[in-house]
C-alpha positions as CSV (number, residue, x, y, z in Angstrom):
1,M,3.0,7.5,-35.6
2,Y,2.0,6.0,-32.2
3,F,-0.6,3.2,-32.9
4,L,-2.9,3.0,-30.1
5,F,-5.5,0.2,-28.0
6,D,-7.7,-1.0,-25.9
7,I,-9.5,-4.6,-25.8
8,G,-11.9,-5.6,-23.0
9,G,-13.7,-8.4,-22.8
10,T,-16.6,-7.2,-25.5
11,K,-15.2,-4.4,-27.5
12,M,-11.4,-3.1,-28.5
13,R,-10.7,0.1,-30.0
14,F,-7.9,1.1,-32.4
15,T,-6.4,4.5,-32.9
16,T,-3.3,7.0,-34.1
17,S,-1.8,9.9,-32.9
18,V,0.6,11.6,-35.5
19,D,1.8,15.0,-32.9
20,N,1.6,13.0,-29.5
21,H,-1.2,15.0,-28.2
22,H,-4.5,14.4,-29.9
23,I,-6.1,11.0,-31.0
24,N,-7.5,10.1,-34.1
25,E,-11.6,8.6,-34.6
26,P,-11.3,5.2,-33.0
27,L,-12.1,2.1,-34.5
28,I,-14.5,-0.1,-32.1
29,L,-14.8,-3.9,-32.9
30,D,-17.0,-6.7,-31.3
31,T,-13.8,-8.6,-28.8
32,P,-13.8,-11.8,-30.5
33,Q,-13.5,-14.6,-27.8
34,N,-10.9,-16.8,-30.0
35,F,-7.4,-15.0,-29.8
36,N,-6.2,-15.8,-33.1
37,Q,-9.3,-14.3,-35.2
38,A,-8.9,-11.6,-32.5
39,I,-5.2,-10.8,-34.0
40,Q,-6.2,-11.2,-37.5
41,T,-8.7,-8.9,-37.4
42,I,-6.1,-6.2,-36.4
43,K,-3.5,-7.6,-39.1
44,D,-6.9,-6.8,-41.3
45,H,-7.7,-2.8,-40.4
46,L,-3.9,-2.1,-40.2
47,P,-4.3,-0.8,-43.7
48,S,-6.6,1.3,-43.1
49,L,-5.3,2.7,-39.8
50,L,-2.3,3.7,-40.3
51,G,-2.4,4.0,-44.4
52,N,1.2,4.5,-45.6
53,Q,3.0,5.8,-42.0
54,K,5.0,3.9,-39.8
55,I,4.2,2.7,-35.9
56,K,7.2,4.2,-33.8
57,K,5.3,2.7,-30.3
58,A,2.1,1.1,-29.5
59,A,0.9,0.8,-25.9
60,G,-2.7,-0.6,-24.8
61,G,-4.6,-2.1,-22.4
62,I,-6.0,-6.1,-22.4
63,A,-8.9,-7.0,-20.0
64,G,-7.2,-9.2,-17.6
65,M,-4.6,-10.2,-15.1
66,F,-0.6,-9.6,-17.0
67,D,2.7,-11.6,-16.1
68,S,6.1,-9.5,-13.6
69,Q,6.8,-8.8,-17.4
70,K,3.6,-7.4,-19.0
71,S,4.0,-9.9,-21.8
72,K,0.9,-12.2,-21.5
73,L,-2.0,-12.6,-20.0
74,V,-1.9,-15.3,-16.8
75,R,-5.7,-15.0,-15.7
76,S,-8.6,-13.3,-18.2
77,P,-12.0,-14.0,-17.4
78,N,-13.7,-12.1,-19.9
79,L,-10.8,-13.4,-22.5
80,P,-10.0,-16.9,-21.4
81,D,-8.9,-18.1,-24.7
82,F,-6.2,-14.8,-24.6
83,E,-5.1,-16.6,-21.3
84,H,-1.2,-17.9,-21.7
85,Q,-0.7,-16.7,-25.3
86,P,3.0,-15.0,-25.6
87,L,0.8,-11.4,-26.2
88,K,3.7,-9.1,-26.6
89,E,5.7,-11.0,-28.9
90,I,3.0,-11.7,-31.0
91,L,1.6,-7.8,-31.4
92,E,5.3,-6.6,-31.9
93,E,5.8,-8.9,-34.9
94,T,2.4,-7.8,-36.0
95,L,3.3,-4.0,-35.4
96,Q,6.4,-4.1,-36.3
97,A,7.0,-2.0,-33.5
98,P,8.1,-2.5,-29.6
99,V,4.4,-2.8,-27.7
100,F,4.0,-2.1,-24.1
101,L,1.2,-3.2,-22.4
102,E,-0.7,-3.0,-19.4
103,N,-4.1,-4.2,-17.7
104,D,-7.3,-2.5,-19.5
105,A,-8.8,-0.8,-16.4
106,A,-5.2,0.5,-15.5
107,M,-5.1,2.8,-18.8
108,V,-8.6,3.8,-18.5
109,G,-8.0,5.0,-15.4
110,L,-4.6,6.7,-16.3
111,G,-6.5,8.8,-19.1
112,E,-9.0,9.7,-16.2
113,A,-6.3,10.6,-14.1
114,T,-4.5,12.8,-16.3
115,I,-6.5,14.5,-18.6
116,G,-9.9,13.5,-17.4
117,A,-12.6,13.5,-13.8
118,G,-9.0,13.0,-11.7
119,K,-6.9,15.4,-13.4
120,G,-5.0,18.0,-10.7
121,F,-5.1,15.7,-7.8
122,D,-2.1,13.8,-6.9
123,I,-3.7,10.0,-5.9
124,V,-5.8,8.7,-8.3
125,A,-8.3,5.9,-7.7
126,Y,-10.1,5.0,-10.3
127,I,-12.5,1.8,-10.3
128,T,-15.2,0.6,-13.4
129,I,-17.5,-1.4,-13.0
130,S,-18.8,-2.8,-16.9
131,T,-18.7,-6.6,-17.9
132,G,-16.1,-6.7,-14.9
133,V,-15.2,-4.8,-11.8
134,G,-11.1,-3.6,-12.1
135,G,-9.3,-0.5,-11.0
136,V,-5.9,1.3,-10.5
137,R,-3.8,3.3,-8.3
138,I,-2.8,6.6,-9.8
139,V,0.3,8.3,-8.3
140,K,0.8,11.2,-10.2
141,G,0.7,10.6,-13.6
142,K,1.6,7.4,-13.4
143,I,0.6,3.9,-12.7
144,D,1.9,2.7,-9.5
145,T,4.5,0.8,-8.5
146,N,3.0,-3.4,-9.1
147,K,4.2,-6.5,-9.6
148,F,0.7,-8.1,-11.3
149,G,-1.5,-5.0,-11.5
150,F,-4.7,-4.0,-9.2
151,E,-7.8,-6.3,-9.1
152,P,-10.0,-4.2,-6.6
153,G,-13.2,-6.0,-7.8
154,H,-11.7,-9.6,-6.3
155,Q,-11.7,-8.4,-3.0
156,I,-13.7,-10.4,-0.4
157,I,-16.1,-8.5,0.6
158,N,-18.2,-11.4,2.8
159,F,-17.5,-15.1,3.5
160,T,-19.6,-17.9,5.0
161,H,-18.5,-21.0,6.8
162,S,-20.5,-23.9,4.5
163,D,-19.7,-27.1,7.1
164,H,-17.9,-27.7,10.7
165,T,-14.4,-28.6,8.9
166,G,-14.3,-24.8,9.2
167,N,-13.8,-24.4,4.9
168,F,-15.9,-21.3,3.8
169,K,-16.9,-20.1,0.9
170,V,-16.0,-16.0,-0.6
171,V,-18.1,-13.3,-1.5
172,E,-15.7,-11.0,-4.0
173,L,-17.3,-7.5,-5.0
174,E,-17.3,-8.3,-8.8
175,S,-19.6,-11.8,-8.0
176,L,-22.2,-8.6,-6.3
177,V,-21.5,-5.8,-8.4
178,S,-20.5,-6.4,-12.2
179,G,-22.4,-5.9,-15.2
180,K,-22.1,-9.7,-16.0
181,S,-23.4,-10.6,-12.1
182,V,-26.8,-7.7,-11.6
183,Q,-27.6,-9.6,-14.7
184,K,-27.5,-13.2,-13.3
185,I,-29.1,-11.6,-9.8
186,Y,-31.7,-9.8,-11.2
187,N,-32.6,-12.2,-14.9
188,Q,-32.4,-8.7,-16.4
189,D,-29.8,-6.8,-18.3
190,P,-28.9,-3.5,-15.9
191,R,-29.2,-1.4,-18.9
192,D,-33.5,-2.1,-18.7
193,I,-33.2,-2.5,-14.9
194,T,-34.9,0.7,-13.7
195,D,-36.3,-0.5,-9.8
196,P,-34.4,2.5,-7.4
197,D,-34.5,-0.6,-4.7
198,I,-32.0,-2.6,-6.6
199,W,-29.9,0.1,-7.6
200,N,-29.8,1.2,-4.2
201,L,-28.7,-1.7,-2.8
202,V,-26.2,-2.2,-5.9
203,S,-25.0,1.3,-4.3
204,K,-24.5,0.0,-1.0
205,E,-22.4,-2.8,-1.9
206,I,-20.0,-0.7,-4.1
207,A,-19.8,2.1,-1.8
208,I,-18.5,-1.2,1.2
209,G,-15.7,-2.2,-2.1
210,L,-14.5,1.9,-2.7
211,T,-14.6,2.1,1.7
212,N,-12.1,-0.8,1.6
213,T,-10.7,0.7,-1.3
214,I,-9.7,4.6,-0.2
215,L,-8.5,2.6,3.2
216,H,-5.6,0.6,1.4
217,W,-5.1,3.3,-1.1
218,S,-5.8,6.5,0.6
219,P,-6.6,8.6,-3.0
220,D,-7.2,12.4,-3.2
221,I,-10.2,11.0,-5.5
222,V,-12.2,8.1,-7.0
223,V,-13.6,8.1,-10.2
224,L,-15.9,5.8,-11.1
225,G,-16.7,4.2,-14.7
226,G,-17.6,1.6,-16.8
227,S,-21.2,1.1,-18.3
228,V,-22.7,-0.1,-14.8
229,S,-21.9,3.1,-13.0
230,K,-23.6,5.2,-15.8
231,S,-27.3,3.8,-13.6
232,L,-25.3,4.7,-10.0
233,N,-25.2,7.7,-8.1
234,I,-22.5,9.2,-7.3
235,E,-23.6,11.2,-4.1
236,T,-25.5,8.1,-2.7
237,I,-22.4,6.1,-2.7
238,K,-20.5,8.7,-1.7
239,K,-22.7,9.0,1.3
240,N,-23.3,5.2,1.6
241,A,-19.0,5.5,2.2
242,E,-18.5,8.1,4.2
243,E,-21.0,6.1,7.0
244,L,-18.0,3.8,6.9
245,L,-15.0,4.9,6.4
246,I,-12.6,6.3,10.1
247,F,-10.9,8.8,7.8
248,P,-11.5,12.7,9.2
249,E,-11.8,13.5,5.5
250,I,-13.6,11.7,2.6
251,P,-11.9,12.1,-1.0
252,E,-13.5,13.3,-3.9
253,F,-16.2,11.2,-5.7
254,R,-16.5,11.8,-9.4
255,K,-17.4,9.9,-12.4
256,A,-15.6,9.3,-15.4
257,V,-15.6,11.9,-18.5
258,L,-13.5,10.3,-20.7
259,L,-16.0,7.3,-22.2
260,D,-15.0,5.0,-24.3
261,S,-11.5,6.8,-24.8
262,S,-10.0,7.3,-21.7
263,G,-8.0,3.7,-22.5
264,L,-6.7,5.4,-25.7
265,Y,-5.6,8.7,-24.1
266,G,-4.5,6.1,-21.4
267,A,-1.8,5.0,-23.5
268,L,-1.4,8.0,-25.4
269,H,-0.2,9.3,-21.7
270,F,1.8,6.3,-21.3
271,L,3.7,6.6,-24.8
272,T,4.3,10.3,-23.9
273,S,4.8,10.7,-20.1
274,D,8.7,9.5,-19.7
């Protein structure tokens, strides 16, 4: 049996796969902000998830930037108490099985690239816009080689000089378009925003970020996921990006299709692709 998990800033999901092709109905829980509480929550639900079966291998994504050994988070704005904890060691002790860790957006992107909206394309740029902004470059069904992962949400969109000394303030993509940022800027839950002018502006800001990502990653397709993307018009974003790009062809643009299970399918593909 494979044990699969997806731990984001607000929700965490757990499931298993017995046949290595399909996943069972996921258990969805709020993510405890306290690390020890999160581990205890996993322990509490293991009996109902496993029954009398043992875990062969486990894999999953967790929100944040991992060290080069993929053993602990070195930065996690949405799960700060998880930073620098011996994640891999503790999870392997808890699950009594080898555990493979990745950034949560990377696992989601892997799922979309292999059995979702990006299936059939060699180079997939997956961008998620949810609580934060994340993403991954998938090449021929595998997460592209990297040292510290991919952080397209932290790309610098603009900067302003703050004084005569040359000091300046940077503006990152995530600070403009993430769910948390949209709520802060417009003082509304993104799910409640119906003003088309707001979404048109957000779409233009996203298009600038995607243009940078396309120029750096040169993908065949861009897949846009995350809760905020549900309120966006993908064709509007594509049109805005097309006006900015210098490439002779613009990549395909699609919304993610696997929804909440994409990270779990990505974890399953991660374990079964070698």
